[in-house]
Structure formats: structure tokens, C-alpha cells
C-alpha positions in Angstrom: -46.4 116.5 -174.4 -46.6 118.0 -171.1 -48.2 121.4 -170.7 -45.9 124.2 -169.2 -48.0 126.1 -167.2 -47.6 128.1 -163.8 -50.0 129.5 -161.8 -49.7 131.5 -159.0 -52.7 133.0 -156.5 -52.4 135.9 -154.3 -55.3 136.1 -151.9 -56.7 138.9 -150.6 -57.6 138.9 -146.8 -60.0 141.3 -146.6 -63.5 142.0 -148.4 -63.1 138.6 -149.7 -67.0 137.3 -149.2 -68.2 140.7 -150.0 -66.5 140.5 -153.6 -68.6 139.5 -156.6 -66.1 140.2 -159.2 -62.3 139.8 -159.4 -59.2 140.7 -161.5 -57.4 138.5 -163.5 -53.8 139.8 -164.4 -52.0 137.2 -166.8 -48.6 137.0 -168.7 -48.0 134.9 -171.8 -44.4 133.4 -172.5 -42.7 130.9 -174.8 -40.9 128.0 -173.8 -37.8 130.3 -174.4 -39.1 132.9 -171.7 -40.2 135.0 -174.5 -43.1 137.5 -173.9 -46.2 136.4 -176.7 -47.4 140.0 -178.4 -50.8 139.6 -180.1 -52.1 136.2 -178.5 -55.7 135.7 -178.8 -57.0 135.1 -175.2 -60.6 134.0 -174.7 -62.2 133.6 -171.0 -65.7 131.9 -170.0 -67.4 132.6 -166.7 -70.9 131.8 -165.7 -72.0 131.7 -169.5 -70.3 134.9 -170.2 -67.4 135.4 -172.8 -64.6 138.2 -172.7 -62.0 138.6 -175.6 -58.9 140.2 -175.4 -55.3 140.1 -176.8 -52.0 140.2 -175.1 -50.3 143.8 -175.2 -46.6 144.3 -175.9 -45.1 142.4 -173.1 -47.4 139.3 -173.2 -49.8 140.8 -170.3 -53.4 141.0 -170.1 -56.0 141.6 -167.5 -59.8 141.2 -167.1 -62.4 142.1 -164.7 -64.9 139.1 -164.3 -67.3 137.4 -162.0 -66.6 134.8 -159.3 -66.4 131.3 -159.8 -65.2 128.5 -162.4 -63.1 130.1 -165.6 -61.9 128.9 -168.4 -59.0 130.8 -170.3 -57.9 129.8 -173.9 -54.8 131.2 -175.5 -54.3 131.0 -179.1 -50.9 131.9 -180.8 -49.9 131.3 -184.3 -47.2 128.5 -184.3 -47.9 127.3 -180.4 -50.4 125.0 -179.2 -53.6 126.0 -177.9 -53.8 126.2 -174.0 -56.8 125.8 -171.8 -56.7 126.5 -168.0 -59.8 125.9 -165.8 -59.6 127.1 -162.1 -62.1 128.6 -159.5 -61.7 132.3 -159.2 -62.3 133.5 -155.5 -60.1 136.8 -155.4 -57.9 138.8 -157.7 -55.5 136.3 -159.5 -52.3 136.5 -161.0 -51.3 134.0 -163.6 -48.4 133.1 -166.0 -48.7 130.9 -169.1 -46.1 129.3 -170.8 -46.9 127.9 -174.6 -45.6 125.0 -176.3 -44.8 125.4 -180.0 -46.7 123.4 -182.4 -44.5 121.1 -183.8 -47.3 119.9 -186.6 -47.8 123.3 -187.8 -44.0 123.8 -188.4 -44.0 120.8 -190.5 -47.1 121.9 -192.5 -45.1 125.1 -193.3 -41.9 123.4 -193.5 -39.6 125.9 -191.9 -37.5 125.5 -189.0 -39.4 125.1 -185.4 -39.5 128.7 -184.3 -41.8 130.0 -187.0 -43.8 132.7 -185.4 -46.0 135.7 -187.1 -44.0 137.9 -189.3 -46.3 141.0 -188.7 -48.6 141.0 -185.5 -51.9 143.6 -185.1 -51.9 145.3 -181.6 -54.2 147.5 -180.1 -55.2 150.7 -181.8 -53.8 149.3 -185.5 -50.2 149.5 -183.9 -47.8 146.6 -186.0 -45.2 144.7 -184.3 -42.6 143.2 -186.5 -40.6 139.9 -186.4 -37.8 140.5 -188.7 -36.2 136.8 -188.9 -39.7 135.8 -190.5 -39.7 138.7 -192.8 -36.0 137.8 -194.3 -37.6 136.5 -197.9 -39.0 139.9 -198.5 -37.0 141.4 -201.5 -34.4 144.1 -200.8 -31.7 145.5 -202.7 -28.6 143.7 -200.8 -30.7 140.7 -199.9 -30.8 141.7 -196.3 -34.2 142.9 -194.3 -34.6 146.6 -195.0 -36.7 147.9 -191.8 -37.8 151.4 -193.2 -38.6 149.8 -196.8 -40.8 147.0 -195.0 -42.5 149.8 -192.9 -43.3 151.6 -196.3 -45.0 148.4 -197.2 -48.0 148.8 -194.5 -51.1 151.1 -194.7 -50.5 154.7 -193.8 -46.9 154.8 -194.9 -46.0 156.7 -198.3 -43.4 155.2 -200.7 -40.9 157.6 -200.8 -39.6 156.3 -204.5 -36.3 155.6 -205.3 -33.3 157.9 -203.9 -35.3 158.7 -200.8 -34.8 156.6 -197.8 -37.1 158.6 -195.4 -40.6 157.6 -193.7 -43.6 159.7 -194.7 -46.4 158.6 -192.4 -50.3 159.8 -192.7 -49.3 163.1 -194.4 -46.8 164.1 -192.4 -43.2 165.4 -193.0 -40.0 163.2 -192.7 -39.0 165.1 -189.7 -42.4 164.1 -187.9 -41.7 160.5 -187.1 -39.6 159.2 -183.9 -37.0 156.2 -184.6 -35.9 155.2 -181.2 -33.0 152.4 -181.3 -33.4 150.6 -177.5 -35.3 154.1 -176.7 -32.8 156.6 -177.9 -33.8 159.2 -180.6 -31.7 158.4 -183.7 -31.8 161.8 -185.8 -29.7 160.3 -188.8 -32.4 158.6 -191.3 -30.4 156.8 -194.1 -27.2 156.1 -195.8 -27.0 157.7 -199.4 -29.8 157.6 -201.7 -31.7 155.2 -199.4 -30.2 152.3 -201.5 -28.6 150.7 -198.5 -30.5 149.3 -195.1 -29.9 151.6 -192.3 -30.1 149.6 -189.6 -28.6 145.9 -189.4 -31.6 143.6 -188.5 -29.8 141.0 -187.4 -28.9 142.8 -184.5 -32.7 143.9 -183.8 -35.1 141.3 -182.5 -38.2 143.2 -183.0 -39.9 146.4 -184.2 -42.9 148.4 -182.7 -44.7 150.7 -185.2 -47.5 153.2 -183.9 -48.7 155.5 -186.7 -50.4 157.8 -184.2 -47.8 157.9 -181.3 -50.7 156.8 -178.9 -48.5 155.9 -176.2 -47.7 158.9 -173.9 -44.4 157.6 -172.7 -43.3 159.0 -176.3 -43.5 162.5 -177.4 -41.6 165.2 -179.6 -42.9 164.0 -183.1 -46.1 164.6 -184.8 -46.6 161.4 -186.7 -45.3 157.9 -186.1 -42.9 156.4 -183.3 -40.8 153.4 -184.3 -39.3 151.2 -181.7 -36.5 149.2 -182.1 -35.9 146.6 -179.9 -32.4 144.6 -179.7 -31.8 141.1 -178.2 -32.5 141.6 -174.7 -32.0 137.7 -174.1 -28.7 136.5 -172.6 -26.7 134.6 -174.9 -26.3 130.8 -173.8 -23.7 129.8 -176.4 -21.2 131.4 -179.0 -22.9 131.9 -182.4 -21.9 133.8 -185.4 -24.4 135.1 -188.0 -23.5 137.3 -191.3 -24.4 138.1 -194.6 -21.7 138.7 -197.7 -22.9 140.3 -200.8 -21.5 142.5 -203.9 -21.8 145.8 -202.4 -21.8 145.5 -198.7 -21.2 142.3 -195.7 -22.4 142.5 -192.1 -21.1 139.9 -189.3 -22.9 139.8 -185.9 -21.6 137.7 -182.8 -23.1 136.5 -179.6 -20.6 136.1 -177.3 -21.5 134.6 -173.7 -19.3 136.0 -170.9 -20.7 134.1 -167.9 -24.0 132.7 -167.0 -25.2 135.9 -166.3 -23.1 138.4 -168.6 -22.9 138.2 -172.5 -22.5 140.6 -175.6 -23.9 140.8 -178.8 -21.8 142.8 -181.4 -22.7 143.4 -185.2 -20.7 145.4 -187.6 -21.3 146.3 -191.6 -19.4 147.8 -194.2 -19.2 148.5 -197.7 -16.4 147.8 -200.1 -17.7 149.7 -203.2 -14.4 151.7 -203.2 -12.1 148.8 -203.0 -13.7 146.5 -205.5 -16.2 148.0 -207.7 -14.8 151.7 -208.2 -11.2 150.5 -209.7 -13.2 148.2 -211.9 -15.4 151.2 -213.3 -12.3 153.3 -213.4 -10.4 150.8 -215.7 -13.1 150.7 -217.9 -13.4 154.6 -218.4 -11.7 156.1 -221.3 -11.8 159.2 -219.8 -8.7 159.9 -217.8 -9.8 163.3 -216.6 -12.8 161.9 -214.3 -12.3 161.7 -212.0 -12.5 160.3 -209.0 -16.4 159.5 -206.8 -15.8 157.6 -204.1 -18.7 156.5 -201.6 -18.5 154.2 -198.3 -20.3 153.3 -194.8 -19.5 151.4 -192.1 -21.9 150.9 -188.8 -21.4 149.2 -185.6 -24.3 147.9 -182.9 -23.1 147.1 -179.5 -25.2 145.1 -176.6 -24.3 144.4 -173.1 -26.0 142.6 -170.8 -25.5 141.4 -167.3 -28.2 139.5 -164.8 -27.0 141.5 -161.5 -29.7 139.4 -159.9 -33.1 137.6 -160.3 -34.7 141.1 -160.6 -32.2 143.1 -161.9 -31.0 143.3 -165.8 -28.6 145.8 -166.6 -27.8 146.7 -170.3 -25.4 148.9 -172.6 -26.4 149.5 -176.2 -24.8 151.9 -178.6 -25.5 152.2 -182.3 -22.4 153.9 -184.4 -23.0 154.7 -188.0 -20.5 156.7 -190.7 -20.8 157.5 -194.1 -18.4 159.5 -196.5 -18.7 160.5 -200.3 -15.9 162.4 -202.3 -16.1 163.4 -205.6 -13.2 165.1 -207.4 -13.6 166.5 -211.3 -10.5 167.8 -212.7 -12.4 169.3 -215.6 -14.6 171.5 -213.4 -11.5 171.8 -210.9 -14.1 170.5 -208.3 -13.5 168.6 -205.2 -16.5 167.8 -202.9 -17.0 166.0 -199.9 -19.8 165.2 -197.8 -19.6 163.6 -194.1 -22.9 162.1 -192.0 -22.8 159.8 -189.2 -24.7 158.7 -185.9 -23.8 158.0 -182.6 -25.7 157.0 -179.3 -25.4 155.2 -176.4 -28.2 154.1 -173.4 -27.0 152.3 -170.3 -30.3 150.9 -168.6 -31.5 149.0 -165.8 -34.6 147.1 -165.4 -35.6 146.3 -162.0 -39.0 143.8 -161.2 -40.3 144.6 -157.9 -42.9 141.9 -158.2 -45.0 140.2 -160.3 -46.9 143.3 -161.2 -44.4 146.0 -160.4 -41.3 146.9 -162.1 -39.3 150.0 -163.1 -36.6 150.8 -165.9 -34.4 153.8 -165.5 -31.9 154.9 -168.8 -29.7 157.4 -169.7 -28.7 158.3 -173.4 -26.3 160.3 -175.5 -27.4 160.7 -179.5 -25.5 162.7 -182.0 -26.1 163.2 -185.4 -23.6 165.6 -187.6 -23.0 166.4 -191.3 -20.8 168.4 -193.1 -20.4 169.5 -196.9 -17.5 171.2 -198.2 -16.8 172.3 -202.1 -13.6 173.8 -203.4 -13.6 175.1 -206.9 -10.9 177.2 -208.5 -10.0 179.8 -205.8 -13.7 179.4 -203.7 -13.9 177.2 -200.7 -17.6 176.8 -199.6 -18.5 174.6 -196.2 -21.6 174.1 -194.3 -22.1 171.6 -191.4 -25.1 171.0 -189.3 -25.2 168.9 -185.7 -27.6 167.8 -183.2 -26.8 166.3 -179.7 -29.0 164.9 -177.4 -28.0 164.1 -173.2 -30.9 162.6 -171.3 -32.6 160.4 -168.7 -35.9 158.3 -168.8 -37.7 156.7 -165.9 -40.8 154.4 -166.1 -42.8 152.8 -163.3 -45.1 149.8 -164.3 -47.5 149.1 -161.6 -51.3 148.4 -161.5 -53.9 150.3 -159.0 -57.2 147.6 -158.6 -55.5 145.5 -161.0 -55.7 148.5 -163.4 -52.5 148.2 -165.5 -50.4 152.1 -165.3 -47.2 152.8 -166.5 -45.6 156.5 -165.6 -42.8 158.3 -165.5 -40.5 161.2 -166.2 -37.8 162.2 -169.0 -35.5 165.2 -169.3 -33.4 166.0 -172.4 -30.6 168.6 -172.8 -30.5 169.7 -176.6 -27.6 171.2 -178.9 -28.1 172.1 -182.2 -26.3 173.9 -184.5 -28.6 174.2 -187.5 -26.1 175.5 -190.1 -22.6 176.6 -189.8 -21.8 178.1 -193.2 -18.5 179.2 -194.4 -16.8 180.7 -197.2 -13.9 181.8 -198.4 -12.0 184.0 -201.3 -15.6 185.6 -202.1 -15.1 188.6 -203.5 -11.6 188.8 -201.6 -13.1 188.5 -198.3 -13.9 185.6 -195.6 -17.3 185.2 -194.2 -19.2 182.8 -191.9 -22.3 182.2 -190.8 -22.8 180.5 -187.2 -25.7 179.9 -184.7 -26.0 177.1 -181.8 -29.2 176.4 -180.0 -29.4 175.2 -176.7 -32.6 173.6 -175.0 -34.1 171.7 -172.5 -37.2 169.6 -172.3 -38.7 167.9 -169.3 -41.7 165.7 -169.4 -43.9 163.4 -167.1 -46.7 160.8 -168.3 -48.7 158.3 -167.1 -50.7 155.9 -168.9 -53.7 153.5 -167.8 -55.4 150.7 -169.3 -59.1 150.3 -167.4 -61.9 148.2 -168.3 -65.1 150.4 -168.9 -67.4 147.2 -169.6 -66.7 143.7 -170.1 -65.7 144.3 -173.4 -64.8 147.7 -174.1 -61.0 148.4 -172.9 -59.4 152.1 -172.5 -55.8 153.4 -173.0 -55.7 156.7 -171.5 -52.2 158.7 -171.5 -51.4 162.4 -170.3 -48.2 163.9 -171.5 -47.3 167.1 -169.7 -44.0 168.7 -171.5 -42.1 171.9 -170.5 -39.7 173.1 -172.9 -37.2 175.9 -172.5 -34.9 177.7 -174.9 -33.0 181.1 -174.0 -34.7 183.5 -171.8 -37.7 184.1 -173.5 -38.8 180.7 -175.0 -40.8 178.3 -172.5 -43.5 176.3 -173.5 -45.9 174.2 -170.9 -48.0 171.8 -173.2 -50.7 169.1 -171.9 -50.9 166.2 -174.5 -53.7 163.7 -174.2 -53.9 160.5 -175.9 -57.2 158.3 -175.5 -58.2 154.7 -177.2 -61.0 152.5 -177.2 -60.9 149.1 -178.0 -64.2 147.1 -178.4 -63.8 143.4 -178.5 -67.4 142.0 -179.4 -65.8 138.4 -179.8 -62.7 136.5 -180.8 -62.9 137.3 -184.4 -63.6 141.3 -184.6 -62.4 144.1 -182.4 -62.8 147.7 -183.1 -61.0 151.1 -181.9 -61.2 155.0 -181.6 -58.5 157.3 -180.6 -57.6 160.9 -180.3 -54.0 162.3 -179.8 -52.6 165.6 -179.2 -49.1 165.9 -180.3 -46.3 168.8 -179.7 -42.7 168.7 -181.6 -40.0 171.1 -180.3 -37.2 169.9 -183.0 -37.5 170.1 -186.6 -36.0 168.4 -189.6 -35.1 171.0 -192.2 -35.2 169.5 -195.9 -33.1 170.9 -198.5 -33.2 168.1 -200.9 -35.7 166.2 -202.4 -33.3 163.2 -203.0 -31.4 161.3 -200.1 -28.2 163.6 -200.1 -28.2 164.3 -196.3 -27.6 168.2 -196.1 -30.9 168.2 -194.0 -30.5 169.8 -190.5 -32.6 170.2 -187.3 -33.6 173.5 -185.8 -35.2 173.3 -182.3 -38.1 176.0 -181.1 -36.2 179.2 -180.2 -36.0 182.9 -180.9 -40.0 183.0 -182.2 -40.0 179.7 -183.7 -43.0 177.9 -182.4 -43.3 174.1 -181.8 -45.2 172.3 -184.5 -48.8 170.3 -183.1 -51.1 168.4 -184.2 -54.4 166.5 -183.4 -55.2 163.2 -185.0 -58.5 161.3 -184.8 -58.8 157.6 -186.2 -60.8 154.7 -186.2 -60.2 151.1 -187.5 -61.3 147.4 -186.8 -59.2 144.4 -186.9 -60.8 141.0 -188.1 -60.0 137.5 -187.9 -61.5 136.0 -191.1 -59.8 132.4 -190.5 -57.0 131.0 -189.1 -54.9 131.5 -192.3 -56.5 135.1 -192.7 -56.8 138.7 -191.1 -57.6 142.0 -192.4 -57.8 145.6 -191.0 -59.4 148.7 -192.3 -59.2 152.3 -190.6 -59.5 155.8 -191.6 -57.6 158.9 -189.8 -57.6 162.8 -190.0 -55.1 165.0 -188.6 -54.6 168.7 -188.6 -51.3 170.2 -188.2 -50.3 174.0 -187.1 -47.1 176.3 -187.3 -45.2 173.6 -189.6 -42.0 175.1 -191.1 -40.7 175.1 -194.9 -37.4 176.5 -196.2 -37.7 177.2 -199.6 -34.4 177.1 -200.3 -31.4 174.9 -201.5 -28.9 173.9 -199.3 -28.4 177.4 -197.7 -29.3 180.8 -198.3 -26.1 182.7 -197.4 -25.9 186.7 -197.3 -24.9 189.0 -194.7 -28.5 190.2 -194.6 -30.2 187.6 -193.6 -31.2 185.0 -191.1 -32.3 181.4 -190.6 -35.4 182.6 -188.6 -36.3 184.7 -191.4 -35.7 182.3 -194.1 -38.3 180.0 -192.7 -41.7 180.2 -193.4 -44.4 178.8 -191.1 -47.8 177.6 -192.0 -50.6 174.8 -191.3 -51.3 171.6 -192.9 -54.1 168.5 -192.8 -54.0 165.1 -194.0 -56.8 162.3 -194.1 -57.8 159.1 -195.4 -58.6 155.5 -195.5 -56.3 152.5 -194.7 -56.6 148.5 -195.2 -54.8 145.6 -195.2 -55.2 141.8 -195.7 -52.9 139.0 -194.5 -52.4 135.7 -195.0 -50.4 134.3 -191.4 -49.5 130.9 -192.3 -49.3 128.1 -194.7 -46.6 127.7 -197.3 -47.9 130.9 -198.9 -48.1 134.0 -196.6 -47.9 137.4 -197.4 -50.0 141.0 -197.4 -51.9 143.4 -199.2 -51.9 147.1 -198.2 -53.9 149.8 -199.6 -53.9 153.5 -198.7 -56.1 156.4 -200.2 -55.2 159.8 -198.6 -55.0 163.4 -199.3 -52.3 165.9 -197.5 -52.5 169.6 -198.1 -50.7 172.5 -196.6 -51.5 176.0 -196.1 -48.5 179.0 -196.2 -49.2 182.8 -196.5 -46.2 183.3 -198.8 -46.5 180.1 -200.7 -49.2 180.0 -203.6 -50.6 183.6 -202.9 -51.8 182.1 -199.7 -54.2 179.4 -201.1 -54.3 175.6 -200.3 -51.8 173.3 -202.1 -51.0 169.6 -202.2 -48.3 168.7 -200.0 -44.9 167.4 -202.1 -45.6 163.6 -201.0 -49.5 164.0 -201.6 -49.6 160.3 -203.2 -53.4 159.7 -203.7 -52.9 155.8 -204.0 -50.5 153.7 -202.4 -50.8 149.7 -202.9 -48.5 147.0 -201.9 -48.4 143.4 -202.2 -45.8 141.2 -200.2 -45.8 137.2 -200.8 -43.7 134.4 -199.8 -43.8 131.4 -200.6 -41.6 128.3 -198.9 -41.6 125.4 -201.8 -39.6 122.8 -199.8 -37.0 122.9 -197.0 -34.5 124.1 -199.6 -36.6 126.7 -201.7 -38.0 129.8 -200.7 -39.2 133.0 -203.0 -40.3 136.4 -202.4 -42.2 139.0 -204.1 -43.1 142.7 -203.9 -45.4 144.7 -206.1 -45.6 148.5 -205.2 -47.6 151.0 -207.1 -48.0 154.5 -205.7 -49.3 157.8 -207.4 -46.6 160.2 -208.4 -45.2 163.2 -206.0 -45.8 166.6 -206.4 -43.7 169.3 -208.1 -43.7 172.8 -209.2 -43.7 173.5 -212.9 -43.8 176.5 -215.0 -47.0 177.4 -216.8 -45.7 180.0 -219.4 -42.4 181.3 -220.7 -41.5 185.0 -222.6 -38.4 186.8 -223.4 -36.9 189.9 -221.3 -34.0 191.2 -223.0 -33.7 188.0 -225.2 -33.3 185.9 -222.4 -36.4 183.5 -221.7 -38.1 183.8 -218.2 -40.6 181.0 -216.7 -43.5 182.1 -215.0 -45.4 179.6 -212.4 -49.1 179.4 -211.5 -50.0 177.3 -208.4 -47.4 176.0 -206.2 -47.2 171.6 -206.6 -49.1 171.9 -209.3 -47.5 169.0 -211.3 -47.2 165.4 -210.5 -44.5 163.4 -211.1 -45.3 159.6 -213.2 -46.8 156.9 -211.2 -44.4 154.8 -209.4 -44.5 151.2 -210.1 -42.0 148.5 -209.1 -41.7 144.8 -208.7 -39.0 143.2 -206.4 -38.1 139.5 -206.6 -35.9 137.1 -204.1 -35.0 133.3 -204.3 -33.4 131.8 -200.9 -31.5 128.6 -201.6 -30.6 126.9 -198.4 -27.6 124.5 -198.0 -28.4 124.0 -194.3 -31.4 125.2 -192.3 -31.6 124.4 -188.6 -32.2 126.4 -185.3 -28.2 126.7 -185.1 -27.3 126.3 -188.4 -27.9 128.4 -191.5 -26.2 128.5 -195.0 -28.3 130.0 -197.7 -28.0 132.0 -201.1 -30.0 135.1 -201.7 -31.0 136.0 -205.3 -32.5 139.6 -205.7 -33.8 141.7 -208.5 -35.1 145.0 -207.8 -37.0 146.9 -210.6 -37.4 143.1 -212.1 -39.2 144.8 -215.2 -36.5 147.6 -215.3 -38.9 150.3 -215.4 -38.2 154.0 -215.2 -39.3 155.7 -212.1 -37.8 159.3 -212.2 -36.9 161.2 -209.1 -37.2 164.8 -210.5 -37.9 166.5 -213.9 -35.1 168.6 -215.5 -36.8 171.1 -218.1 -34.8 171.9 -221.1 -35.5 175.4 -222.6 -34.9 176.0 -226.7 -35.0 179.1 -228.4 -35.7 179.1 -232.2 -33.2 180.8 -234.3 -35.0 183.8 -235.1 -36.2 183.8 -230.9 -39.4 184.3 -231.7 -41.0 181.2 -229.8 -39.7 178.5 -227.0 -39.5 174.8 -227.1 -39.6 173.3 -223.3 -38.7 169.9 -223.1 -39.3 167.7 -220.2 -36.2 165.5 -219.3 -36.9 163.0 -216.5 -33.9 161.7 -214.3 -33.7 158.3 -213.5 -31.2 157.2 -210.4 -31.3 153.2 -211.4 -33.4 150.8 -213.1 -33.2 147.1 -212.3 -30.8 146.0 -209.7 -30.0 142.3 -209.4 -28.0 140.9 -206.3 -26.5 138.0 -204.6 -25.3 136.9 -201.3 -24.3 134.3 -198.8 -26.1 134.4 -195.6 -24.4 132.1 -192.8 -25.1 131.2 -189.0 -23.4 128.8 -187.3 
């Protein structure tokens, strides 16, 4: 098999003979011209050894002495490559790796097998979704949010919740960027259905610390959803047909330089399942309950020239829930939707210089309407962003840099409340917030010593809302990566973050009545400082591990102690919000098996998360709602033969916190409850086992036909989502009996689906 290696040398004609060292700037690609992330790079020079890994664009750099150099590249699923040459000046090198056919035969999969999860610098993770399709899910399709919850530092949110809780933060502290555009809506109803179409997304990058200065505006994590940016060479169809929902994905080449990817999903619960349930019901007064969602992903690619790639990415989703109960004279409807679109242009100016420019629009809205008897109640909210992002990649003295500027205009309506026929009056409450946010950023990756690489970043934010609310913040990001050899690496990092838009949660379950509010009218931005350390180990060809710890302090956190809304004519949203501080710290570990017939990982997090609000718990520190002490996840995938593969996930986590009355007494023969401490009680431990089986009728590079059988919560364990306290009074009203009733949303959920590609 011939080696595909392209080597380009650019000579500097000044001070050549005076140089004792030179820089090597490299890029690693596959034969399909895809950047290879996390490849191990070993360099030998004058009896010295240097080690590094390729970054998120397949790049690496090293400053070494002049003379003979040997570079060795290792990447799972590809043949090992070694290159020898005489280094006389700064050098740019591009390396193309060929696939390892023998390894592919060993694991009995198609010849594009790659690592499902790759560890990047600083503990960041990169997910290849195609290789994680055997992980069990409710509908047999990959669920990105559920995958992230199986990794260290991410709390299990439990049933009926599709939010992310990362390193002790709140759900609104996490940025999810679809091709660089923020997505504000986070889940379908109760978190049951996957929110993102994994067939349209090629790769996911997850940074628990938001360590890249390019990204800001959140206290916790940044998740990058990266659509396919490779022009389709031929027409292709891919899809999944399940019991409750189906999806279809098309790759359409328009010409040699233009192509389209389009994907769609839709539920048919109302059309198929609801009529069956209604026909079996003996109570004709019920009533009507309907739910459905649909979404569309769209990507247009145009290779305008050799050095210019233009793309348009769009994401649209809509959910509708409707409940009619004639017994209660109740009619309720709840709608929520997302829409994002982002045209972008990537220009390659030279082998070391590139620039990208994009504009984007993002909108999320929800609306709840209730009508009972003569009373009509409505509450709605929305957030709209119109933004621009510029970034410029370059190098100075062979130190990689990325700099740029960003601007976004925010238009928010936190809550619009309208009540009609309330005591014969029609009243309403509404507020709209406009704000502007601008930022400049720069990142650099200098080599301090031969095996010590720094990742330095600075983000400067200017935020203004109204005439009296403006902030200028400096946000440094520092990370040190030490590579003593090719088996071990160590890192330490510090990150400063500010958040100007905050999510106010009004429900503990996944009902989308939450709303966003911007820093204005005395509501300060939230801020955090995070320190983390860790180590990655390549134990063997098959096994790798990582361990780490973190400490995060948070200021000016927001808490909304009411339900969906508190409505009266004397209060304002600002006065209803509570402001406090918090901290979180913990230990994380992960053990992975990367190749062979059996692959998977074990993830464990031991963490604490505290809050302190003057108005709550008498000003004393208390546990945060999602302070789950232990989180353990086990994921296994086994390829039995070319026809069968199996998947299993085992999850254990401590229960989340809630507040329970500690005593009851009577006033005028009515029981009254009394509380001691805030979040003084804990839900039962969460335990769940999921299984999946895939049977392949056909499996090749271009064709696939498979049946998926999945069982969610295989052992039918009860995992309550909340607790109701029922009070019973004795006949003589001398004592009270309080019974605790645990509410469970669903238990065992089997499913079957057919996946196809041609």
C-alpha cells in the first residue's frame, strides 16, 4: 500500500545559518481529506524525544533543534506513519494517513471505523456520533444530550428533564452552539426525545470549562455541534423509522462545487398512538391530549474557489402540547420553537493563515395559554439574537494564534402575562429588554519548554442595556499542557467567565415554561472563576484513562422562587428575582476501551455544589437542587459479528435535593406546614439500565439496513421525578398523618426502529 504523504518546505532566506532551532508546523488528514483530531505525534531529534497531539483542526507544532528529524503519527483506525527528513529551517508539513484494513477486520466493522470519543487538551472531548450508534436510547437514534450526561463532570438530570448540569452549574450556564450559533431552547417535552438530529451532525466537541476565549457568555460548558462540511459527491438517503417518530436525511450534490444536506424529523403520536389510547378508554369525558414535534436541519455548501468555502446552516424545531379536560372545563395549549440560520465564509489565505466570517440569527419562544370557565390566562416569552462573528487564524514565529471580534444584538421578552375576566378586569404585564454585546478575543499556543505547551486566551466583553447598564469585563483563560512522554499528559487551567443572559427555571421537570432574562435594570451579570487540574493516560493500545479535579466559585446567581409566574399589580420581575453566590468542586475520572470487539467507558464523578442566598435558608449555605454526590456511568458496545452488535448503559446517581416540611400544626383546624432548612431532603438514588441490539441486514460504506431493539430502564425500576405530600387528619383532628407519594413518569420503555442508508 503506497504512502500518501505531502511534504512542503518553505525556506527563510535570512539568518539561516544563525539558527539553532526551527519550528515544525503540521497538519494531519485522512485520505478523505478530513482533519484527524487527537492523533499522537512523536518527534525524535538529536537523541531527544517530543510528544504532542493534534488539535481540533488536525494541527500540531513543535520547536526543535536543526538536523535529522523523525516524526511518527499514531491514530486509531489508521496505519502508523513515520517520516524522516533533515530540518534546516521552519517547516510546514501535511501528512495523509491511510486506513488500517487489518484493524478494521479485527473489530468486524465497516472500513471507516474511528474512535467514538477522543480526549483533547485540557480534558475536552470530541465525539464521533457515527461510532456511538450502539449506545442505547429511547427511540434507537443517538441522543447527544444523553451522551454528554454519560461523561465525567456532567450530572444525570434524571427522567423528565433534558437539561445539562455541568460541574455544579445551572442549566442556563451551558452554551450549545449549532455551527457557531447559540440555541436557546434545549429539549423536547420531558426530555424523552433526542433534541438534535445526530445524522445531520458530524462531530460534537464538549468543553466543560469553556477554556477557549473564542466562546463566552456562559459560566459552565460549551458544546459545539458541527454539521458536515464536506461536499456530497453523490446522492444519498439515510433515515430511521420508529414507533413514535421517524427521520430522513438527504445528501444532494448540485454540481462539483455545490451541494445540500437536508434532514427532517416528525412524531406521529397524535396520528397513531393517541387514537389507539382513546378507543380503549371507557371514559369519554377525557379529554384530549395531543403532543407532537418536528424539526428540520439544512446545510448548503459551495466551494466558490479553491480557497473559499461558503455555507448556510439552518435549524428549525417546533413543539405543540394541547390538553382538553371537559370535567374541569380546562383547555390548555403550550407551544415552543427554535429557529437559527447562519451564512458563513471560510477563506484560506495561505497554509498557515485562514479567516472565517459569519452572521447569524437565533430565536427561541414559548407560549402557554390556559382557559378555565370564564378565566383566560396566558404567559409567553422569547429571546432573539442577531450577531456577527469574525475569526482569523495565523502564526507568529510559528506560534499558532486565533483572534477575532464578535457582536450580538439581544431582544428579549422575559415574560408577557395576560389575564382576562379576573374579577371582571382584564390586566396584563409585559417587559421587553434590548441589549448589545461586543467582544474581541485572542488565543495563542506557545511552547514554553520542549514538552510544555501553553494555551493562553483573553476575551474582552463590552455589554450595554439601556442608558445606565454597561459593563466592561476582561476574561483571561490559561491552560498548561505537559507531555513527559507519549503515554502521559498533565494539564492545569484557570478560566474567568461572565454571563449576561440568564435562564430562569420555573419547573423541575421538562416543561418549557422557563424564560431568559438579560442583565439590565440592576440585574448584574453572573460571573465565575474555575480552576482545574488533570491527567490523561494511554495505558495501552486498547485502554486509556483520565482523572481530574475542579473548583468553581460563582457570583450573582439568580433564583426565581415562584412557579410559572407570580402575577399581581405591585410586583416586578426584578423584585421577584433573588441574587446569591455559589461554589462547586469535585473529582472526575474516566476509563475507556478504545478498540477491539468490545469498546466503551466507565465514568465517575464525586462532586459538591452549594448555594448561598440571603433570602433563603436564613442566609445559610445550602445544597443546590442538582447537588448529586455520586454519578456513575458504564457504557459498553460489543460487535459480535458483521450481523449483530449490542449496547448497554448502566447509570447510578445520588438523588437531587428538594425542600420538605419538618413539622405540621393546626391553625383554625387547618394543617400548616413548617420548614427548617432549604433543600433539606433528597430524592432516592437514580438507577437505570438500558439495552440495545442492532441486527444488520446490509452494512457497507454506502448501504445499510438494520433493525434496532432498545429497552429503556430494562429492570423496570421506579425513579421518581418529584414527591407529593398527602396530609390526612384523624377524625378527632388531634393529629396529622403525612404520607409521601413519589411520582414516576415512566418505567420500562421498549422500542423498535429500522435504520437505513443507500
